[in-house]
C-alpha positions as CSV (number, residue, x, y, z in Angstrom):
1,M,0.0,0.0,0.0
2,K,2.9,2.4,0.9
3,K,4.5,1.7,-2.5
4,I,1.3,2.7,-4.3
5,I,1.0,5.9,-2.3
6,L,4.7,6.8,-2.9
7,L,4.2,6.2,-6.6
8,L,1.2,8.4,-6.8
9,L,3.1,11.2,-4.9
10,F,6.0,10.9,-7.2
11,T,3.8,11.1,-10.3
12,T,2.0,14.2,-8.9
13,T,5.3,15.8,-7.9
14,Y,6.8,15.1,-11.3
15,T,3.9,16.6,-13.1
16,Y,3.9,19.7,-10.9
17,S,7.7,20.2,-11.4
18,Q,7.2,19.8,-15.2
19,N,4.5,22.5,-15.1
20,R,6.7,24.9,-13.1
21,Y,9.5,24.9,-15.6
22,T,7.7,24.9,-18.9
23,T,5.8,27.6,-20.8
24,V,3.7,25.0,-22.6
25,S,0.5,24.1,-20.8
26,T,-0.1,20.3,-20.6
27,S,-3.8,20.7,-20.9
28,S,-6.4,23.3,-21.7
29,F,-10.1,23.5,-20.9
30,T,-12.6,25.5,-22.8
31,P,-16.0,25.6,-21.2
32,L,-19.0,24.7,-23.4
33,S,-21.1,27.5,-24.6
34,Y,-24.8,27.8,-23.5
35,E,-25.9,26.8,-27.0
36,E,-23.7,23.7,-26.9
37,L,-25.0,22.8,-23.4
38,S,-28.6,23.4,-24.6
39,Y,-28.2,21.4,-27.9
40,V,-29.4,18.0,-26.6
41,P,-32.5,19.2,-24.6
42,N,-33.4,21.5,-27.5
43,Q,-33.2,18.6,-29.9
44,K,-35.4,16.6,-27.6
45,R,-37.9,19.4,-27.3
46,N,-38.0,19.9,-31.1
47,L,-38.6,16.2,-31.6
48,Y,-41.3,16.2,-29.0
49,N,-43.1,19.1,-30.8
50,Q,-42.7,17.4,-34.2
51,N,-44.2,14.2,-32.8
52,Q,-47.0,16.0,-31.1
53,D,-48.0,17.6,-34.4
54,Y,-47.6,14.2,-36.0
55,L,-49.9,12.6,-33.4
56,Y,-52.6,15.3,-33.8
57,S,-52.5,15.0,-37.6
58,L,-52.9,11.2,-37.3
59,K,-55.9,11.7,-35.0
60,D,-57.5,14.1,-37.4
61,W,-56.9,11.8,-40.3
62,I,-58.5,8.8,-38.4
63,R,-61.5,10.9,-37.4
64,K,-62.0,11.9,-41.0
65,L,-61.7,8.4,-42.3
66,S,-64.1,7.1,-39.7
67,S,-66.7,9.6,-40.7
68,Q,-66.3,8.7,-44.4
69,T,-66.5,4.9,-44.2
70,T,-69.8,3.0,-44.2
71,I,-68.2,-0.3,-43.3
72,E,-68.6,-1.0,-39.6
73,S,-65.6,-3.3,-39.3
74,C,-63.4,-0.5,-40.7
75,R,-64.7,2.0,-38.2
76,E,-63.9,-0.5,-35.4
77,L,-60.3,-1.0,-36.6
78,L,-59.8,2.8,-36.9
79,Q,-61.2,3.3,-33.4
80,I,-58.7,0.8,-32.0
81,V,-55.8,2.7,-33.6
82,Y,-57.2,6.0,-32.4
83,S,-57.4,4.7,-28.8
84,D,-53.8,3.7,-28.9
85,L,-52.8,7.3,-29.9
86,V,-54.9,8.7,-27.0
87,K,-52.9,6.4,-24.6
88,I,-49.6,8.0,-25.4
89,E,-50.8,11.6,-25.9
90,N,-49.5,12.7,-22.4
91,K,-46.2,10.7,-22.5
92,D,-42.7,11.8,-23.6
93,L,-43.5,11.9,-27.4
94,S,-39.9,12.5,-28.3
95,R,-39.5,8.7,-27.7
96,Y,-42.4,7.7,-29.9
97,S,-41.2,8.5,-33.5
98,T,-41.0,4.9,-34.6
99,Y,-44.3,4.1,-32.9
100,L,-46.1,6.9,-34.7
101,K,-44.8,5.7,-38.0
102,Q,-46.1,2.3,-37.2
103,V,-49.5,3.8,-36.4
104,E,-49.5,5.5,-39.8
105,D,-48.7,2.2,-41.5
106,A,-51.5,0.5,-39.6
107,V,-54.0,3.1,-40.7
108,K,-52.9,2.6,-44.4
109,K,-53.5,-1.2,-43.9
110,V,-57.0,-0.5,-42.5
111,I,-57.7,1.7,-45.6
112,D,-56.6,-1.1,-47.9
113,F,-58.8,-3.5,-45.9
114,C,-61.8,-1.1,-46.3
115,N,-61.0,-0.8,-50.0
116,T,-61.1,-4.6,-50.3
117,D,-64.6,-4.7,-48.7
118,A,-65.8,-1.9,-50.9
119,L,-64.5,-3.6,-54.0
120,L,-66.2,-6.9,-53.1
121,S,-69.5,-5.0,-52.7
122,S,-68.9,-3.2,-56.0
123,A,-68.2,-6.5,-57.7
124,I,-71.5,-8.0,-56.5
125,E,-73.4,-4.9,-57.6
126,K,-71.8,-5.0,-61.1
127,S,-72.4,-8.7,-61.4
128,N,-76.1,-8.1,-60.7
129,K,-76.1,-5.6,-63.5
130,G,-74.3,-7.9,-65.9
131,N,-71.2,-5.7,-66.0
132,L,-68.8,-8.6,-66.2
133,Q,-65.7,-6.5,-67.2
134,G,-66.4,-4.3,-64.3
135,V,-66.5,-7.3,-62.0
136,I,-63.2,-8.5,-63.4
137,D,-61.6,-5.1,-62.8
138,D,-62.7,-5.1,-59.2
139,Y,-61.4,-8.6,-58.6
140,D,-58.0,-7.6,-60.1
141,K,-57.8,-4.7,-57.6
142,I,-58.6,-7.1,-54.8
143,I,-56.0,-9.6,-55.9
144,E,-53.5,-6.7,-56.2
145,L,-54.2,-5.5,-52.6
146,N,-53.6,-9.1,-51.4
147,L,-55.2,-8.5,-48.0
148,I,-57.8,-11.3,-47.7
149,P,-57.2,-14.9,-46.5
150,Y,-56.0,-17.3,-49.2
151,E,-59.3,-19.2,-49.0
152,E,-61.2,-16.1,-49.9
153,L,-58.6,-15.2,-52.5
154,V,-59.2,-18.6,-54.1
155,D,-62.9,-17.7,-54.4
156,V,-62.0,-14.4,-56.0
157,Y,-59.9,-16.2,-58.6
158,I,-62.9,-18.6,-59.3
159,Y,-65.4,-15.8,-59.6
160,K,-63.1,-13.9,-62.0
161,A,-62.6,-17.1,-64.1
162,D,-66.4,-17.5,-64.2
163,C,-66.7,-14.0,-65.7
164,L,-64.0,-14.7,-68.2
165,I,-65.7,-18.0,-69.2
166,K,-69.0,-16.1,-69.8
167,L,-67.1,-13.7,-72.0
168,E,-65.6,-16.7,-73.8
169,R,-62.1,-15.6,-72.9
170,Y,-61.1,-19.1,-72.2
171,N,-57.3,-18.8,-72.3
172,E,-57.4,-15.9,-69.8
173,A,-59.8,-17.9,-67.6
174,L,-57.4,-20.9,-67.7
175,T,-54.5,-18.7,-66.5
176,V,-56.6,-17.4,-63.6
177,V,-57.8,-20.9,-62.6
178,E,-54.2,-22.2,-62.6
179,K,-53.2,-19.4,-60.2
180,A,-56.0,-20.5,-57.9
181,L,-54.7,-24.1,-58.1
182,Q,-51.3,-22.9,-56.9
183,L,-53.1,-21.8,-53.7
184,D,-55.2,-24.9,-53.3
185,K,-54.3,-28.0,-55.4
186,T,-57.2,-30.1,-54.1
187,N,-60.1,-27.7,-54.5
188,M,-62.9,-29.4,-56.3
189,S,-64.5,-26.2,-57.6
190,I,-61.2,-25.1,-59.2
191,L,-60.7,-28.4,-60.9
192,N,-64.3,-28.3,-62.2
193,R,-63.7,-24.8,-63.6
194,R,-60.5,-25.9,-65.3
195,G,-62.2,-29.1,-66.7
196,E,-65.0,-26.9,-68.1
197,I,-62.4,-24.6,-69.7
198,Y,-60.6,-27.6,-71.2
199,I,-63.9,-28.6,-72.9
200,Y,-64.2,-25.2,-74.5
201,L,-60.6,-25.4,-75.7
202,G,-61.1,-29.0,-77.1
203,R,-58.7,-30.5,-74.6
204,Y,-60.9,-33.4,-73.6
205,H,-58.3,-35.7,-72.2
206,E,-57.3,-33.0,-69.7
207,T,-60.9,-32.5,-68.8
208,I,-61.2,-36.2,-67.9
209,Q,-58.0,-36.0,-65.8
210,D,-59.3,-33.0,-63.8
211,M,-62.8,-34.4,-63.4
212,T,-61.5,-37.7,-62.2
213,K,-59.4,-35.9,-59.5
214,A,-62.5,-33.9,-58.5
215,I,-64.7,-37.0,-58.3
216,L,-62.1,-38.6,-56.0
217,I,-62.3,-35.6,-53.7
218,D,-66.1,-35.5,-53.7
219,D,-68.2,-37.3,-56.3
220,N,-70.5,-34.5,-57.6
221,Y,-72.9,-33.7,-60.4
222,I,-70.8,-31.1,-62.2
223,S,-67.7,-33.3,-62.4
224,R,-69.6,-36.2,-63.7
225,M,-71.4,-34.1,-66.3
226,Y,-68.1,-32.5,-67.6
227,R,-66.4,-35.8,-67.7
228,G,-69.3,-37.4,-69.5
229,V,-69.2,-34.6,-72.1
230,A,-65.5,-35.1,-72.6
231,Y,-65.9,-38.9,-73.0
232,S,-68.7,-38.2,-75.5
233,K,-66.5,-35.8,-77.5
234,L,-63.9,-38.6,-77.7
235,G,-66.5,-41.1,-78.9
236,Q,-66.4,-43.1,-75.6
237,E,-70.1,-43.4,-75.3
238,V,-70.2,-46.2,-72.7
239,N,-68.1,-44.1,-70.3
240,A,-70.1,-41.0,-71.2
241,N,-73.4,-42.6,-70.5
242,A,-72.2,-44.1,-67.2
243,D,-71.1,-40.6,-66.1
244,F,-74.4,-39.0,-67.2
245,K,-76.4,-41.6,-65.4
246,K,-74.4,-41.1,-62.2
247,A,-74.7,-37.3,-62.6
248,E,-78.5,-37.6,-62.6
249,Q,-78.5,-39.7,-59.5
250,L,-76.3,-37.1,-57.7
251,K,-78.5,-34.3,-58.9
252,K,-81.5,-35.9,-57.3
């Protein structure tokens, strides 16, 4: 312990003696200015003010959207987001920059969700009026938004294919149905649609393959009828009649 104390004293003495006999200062200290000392708290205050304005603008935006939408589920989602903003309103907003951006992104997703619901309603209305191209356009927008569960997305593909079939745009319908099959390879309804399209395209062997798969999933009237038609087109009347007979039984 004594050795350590002596070493410290020696170091201090040496430094002092050096300072006595030199004109060069070993260190210099310049006090920070008031502006420099105030920089960090000022930055924090500015960030707080910016985020406060951001929060108020988000609240105004959400209130406006809520008043405009007629979809109850959308209003409920917007109210949840609004409530989250209210909870942080009196906190240190300088720390909530990332959170506020996430809230903005959440609102945008709600808007897309609302747009999807609106497009579905629009498609139904256009379908009732016989506006098949309008229905197709609405379904394309829904597919582009990609916000609904894949089971519902499969239905959208099927409905779009139905419209294309009615418009006799069979190759386009085939492309749509095959996209649906990528989502669900064992969906009987999709297989039935593709089998129907193959008939219109004269690809009867492929109709038989698809209808056989569909029948294995669930023996149904439509699959039997399409396969019967395909057999008949190929001149296989025995097989065709067997399918037609079975289809009538299933229909009853």
